[in-house]
C-alpha positions in Angstrom: -17.7 -7.2 1.1 -14.1 -6.5 -0.2 -14.6 -4.7 -3.5 -11.9 -5.2 -6.2 -10.3 -1.8 -7.1 -7.3 0.0 -8.6 -5.8 3.2 -7.3 -3.8 6.0 -8.9 -2.2 9.3 -7.9 -2.3 11.1 -4.6 -4.2 14.0 -3.0 -7.8 14.3 -2.2 -9.6 11.0 -2.7 -12.0 10.4 -5.7 -14.0 7.2 -6.1 -15.5 6.2 -9.4 -18.4 3.7 -9.9 -19.1 2.1 -13.3 -22.5 1.2 -14.8 -24.5 -1.9 -15.4 -22.5 -4.8 -17.1 -19.4 -2.6 -16.6 -16.1 -3.0 -14.8 -13.5 -0.6 -13.2 -11.5 -0.8 -16.4 -14.2 1.2 -18.3 -13.0 4.2 -16.3 -9.2 3.6 -16.2 -8.3 6.1 -18.9 -10.3 8.9 -17.1 -8.9 7.8 -13.7 -5.3 8.1 -14.9 -6.0 11.7 -16.0 -7.7 12.6 -12.8 -4.8 11.1 -10.9 -2.6 14.0 -12.0 -4.4 16.0 -9.3 -6.2 13.5 -7.1 -6.0 10.1 -5.3 -8.3 8.1 -7.6 -10.0 4.7 -6.9 -11.9 2.8 -9.6 -14.1 0.1 -8.1 -15.9 -3.0 -9.3 -19.4 -3.0 -7.8 -20.8 -6.2 -6.3 -21.6 -8.9 -8.9 -19.5 -7.0 -11.5 -15.9 -7.5 -12.6 -13.7 -9.2 -9.9 -15.7 -8.1 -6.9 -17.6 -10.8 -4.9 -20.6 -12.6 -6.4 -23.6 -12.6 -4.2 -27.3 -13.2 -4.5 -28.6 -9.7 -3.6 -28.2 -6.5 -5.6 -29.9 -3.2 -4.8 -28.8 0.5 -4.3 -29.0 0.4 -0.5 -26.6 -2.6 -0.4 -24.2 -1.0 -3.0 -24.2 2.2 -1.0 -23.3 0.1 2.1 -20.5 -1.6 0.1 -19.1 1.9 -0.8 -19.2 3.0 2.9 -17.4 -0.2 3.9 -14.8 0.3 1.2 -14.0 3.8 2.4 -13.9 2.6 6.0 -11.5 -0.2 5.0 -9.2 2.4 3.3 -9.4 5.0 6.1 -11.2 7.5 3.8 -13.6 9.6 5.9 -14.7 11.7 3.0 -14.2 11.6 -0.8 -15.5 13.0 -4.1 -17.8 10.4 -5.7 -18.3 10.0 -9.4 -20.9 7.5 -10.7 -22.1 6.6 -14.2 -25.6 5.1 -14.9 -26.1 2.3 -12.3 -22.9 3.7 -10.5 -24.6 7.1 -10.5 -27.6 5.7 -8.7 -25.3 4.0 -6.2 -23.7 7.4 -5.7 -27.0 9.1 -5.2 -28.1 6.5 -2.7 -24.8 6.9 -0.9 -25.5 10.7 -0.8 -28.8 10.1 0.9 -27.6 7.5 3.4 -24.1 8.9 4.2 -24.1 12.6 3.2 -21.2 13.5 5.5 -18.9 11.1 3.7 -19.1 13.0 0.4 -17.1 16.1 -0.6 -18.5 16.7 -4.0 -20.8 14.4 -6.1 -20.7 13.8 -9.9 -23.5 11.8 -11.5 -23.0 10.9 -15.2 -26.2 10.5 -17.4 -28.6 9.2 -14.9 -31.2 10.7 -12.6 -32.8 9.3 -9.3 -36.0 8.2 -10.9 -37.1 4.8 -12.1 -35.8 3.7 -15.5 -37.6 1.8 -18.2 -36.6 -1.7 -18.9 -34.4 -1.7 -22.1 -31.8 -4.6 -21.6 -34.0 -7.5 -22.6 -32.2 -8.2 -25.8 -28.8 -8.1 -24.0 -30.0 -10.5 -21.4 -31.4 -12.8 -24.1 -28.0 -12.8 -25.9 -25.9 -13.3 -22.9 -28.0 -16.0 -21.2 -28.3 -18.0 -24.4 -24.6 -18.1 -24.9 -23.4 -21.5 -24.0 -19.8 -20.8 -22.7 -19.0 -24.5 -22.6 -19.2 -24.6 -26.4 -17.3 -21.4 -27.1 -13.9 -22.0 -28.7 -12.8 -18.3 -28.7 -14.0 -14.7 -28.5 -14.8 -14.6 -32.2 -17.3 -17.3 -31.7 -18.8 -15.5 -28.7 -19.2 -12.3 -30.7 -20.7 -14.2 -33.7 -23.4 -15.5 -31.3 -24.1 -12.1 -29.8 -24.2 -10.5 -33.2 -27.5 -12.5 -33.9 -29.3 -10.4 -31.2 -27.1 -7.3 -30.8 -26.5 -5.2 -33.9 -24.3 -2.5 -32.4 -20.6 -3.4 -32.6 -19.6 -1.2 -29.6 -22.2 -2.8 -27.3 -20.9 -6.3 -28.3 -17.3 -5.3 -27.5 -18.3 -3.7 -24.3 -20.1 -6.8 -23.1 -17.3 -9.1 -24.3 -15.0 -7.3 -21.8 -16.7 -9.4 -19.2 -15.6 -12.6 -20.9 -12.5 -14.2 -19.3 -10.7 -17.5 -19.6 -11.4 -20.2 -16.9 -8.6 -21.9 -15.1 -10.3 -25.2 -16.0 -10.3 -24.2 -19.6 -12.9 -22.5 -21.7 -14.6 -19.2 -20.8 -16.6 -17.6 -17.9 -18.3 -14.4 -17.1 -16.6 -12.0 -14.8 -19.9 -10.6 -13.8 -22.6 -12.6 -11.9 -25.0 -12.6 -14.8 -27.6 -14.7 -13.0 -27.8 -12.3 -10.0 -27.9 -9.2 -12.2 -30.7 -10.7 -14.2 -32.7 -11.8 -11.2 -32.3 -8.3 -9.6 -32.8 -6.2 -12.8 -35.9 -4.5 -11.4 -33.8 -3.3 -8.4 -31.3 -1.8 -10.8 -34.1 0.1 -12.7 -35.7 1.3 -9.3 -35.8 4.8 -7.9 -33.2 5.9 -5.4 -34.8 7.5 -2.4 -33.8 9.1 0.9 -35.5 10.4 4.0 -34.4 14.0 3.1 -32.8 15.9 0.3 -29.0 15.9 -0.3 -27.8 19.4 0.1 -24.2 19.0 -1.0 -22.7 20.3 -4.2 -23.6 18.0 -7.1 -22.9 18.0 -10.8 -25.1 16.0 -13.2 -23.5 15.5 -16.6 -25.8 14.3 -19.5 -25.2 13.3 -23.1 -26.8 15.5 -25.6 -28.1 12.4 -27.6 -29.1 10.5 -24.5 -32.7 10.3 -23.2 -31.8 9.2 -19.6 -32.2 12.7 -18.2 -35.2 14.5 -19.7 -37.0 17.6 -18.6 -39.1 15.7 -16.1 -36.1 14.0 -14.6 -34.4 17.3 -14.3 -37.2 18.5 -12.1 -36.7 15.5 -9.9 -33.0 16.1 -9.7 -33.5 19.7 -8.5 -36.1 18.5 -6.0 -33.8 16.0 -4.3 -30.5 17.7 -5.1 -31.2 21.4 -4.7 -27.5 22.4 -4.8 -27.0 20.7 -8.2 -26.3 21.8 -11.7 -27.0 19.9 -14.9 -24.4 20.2 -17.7 -24.9 18.8 -21.2 -22.1 17.5 -23.4 -23.5 17.7 -27.0 -23.1 15.1 -29.7 -22.7 12.1 -27.4 -25.0 9.5 -26.0 -25.1 7.6 -22.7 -21.4 6.6 -22.6 -20.2 10.2 -22.1 -16.8 9.2 -20.6 -16.1 6.9 -23.6 -17.4 9.2 -26.4 -16.1 12.6 -25.1 -13.5 11.9 -22.3 -11.7 15.2 -22.7 -15.0 17.3 -22.5 -16.1 15.2 -19.5 -12.8 15.6 -17.8 -12.9 19.4 -18.3 -16.3 19.5 -16.7 -15.4 17.3 -13.7 -12.1 19.0 -13.1 -13.8 22.4 -13.2 -16.3 21.3 -10.7 -14.0 19.6 -8.3 -11.5 22.4 -8.3 
């Protein structure tokens, strides 16, 4: 599994993992800011972006992908940052390969099982006939019938790319993501707790980390702290990049 990636800067390595339906480009602005002090990698996880498309998708496999990526780049230890699905990959990696993490940052997700909430998105994407799409405007018009939020539509359309044969295709492996959706919602678990330094950042308007989930966090990540960035939702890095950078840099330093 050779994951697609970009790298910036130099110094201690930092690896950033995006969320569901995302790509490494979602974190490029933040990565370039971190690169003033660190050697930063942004990575497409399997079945996302330009990384390999395969049938299987779960957190144990994605944690193995990350280990293999670090081995390939001769990185014995790194700071790991993960958002949403990427945060769960990072937590699984912490359980499975604790000695390969320096400090861990998890953005707006906990280790517990998540409720299904992407049905409308899957319906919209799977019903879009790419063979009959003339341009991006036509694709957005179709998505608009099922997805009201402009920002969500624009985020999803970043996955649309032109095919060499003409027309459009998805960068992500939509079929595999849909088939493995329950694995993405699943709890991440380890044989023991992770005792390394960990920062959980949650959006003040987000419901991904509630009081019950915080109890689970402290149970499995006893050396962790939870910091709230007020006034933002699940996409903390997009809605409040400066506040998030301040928190991350303060923690890593």
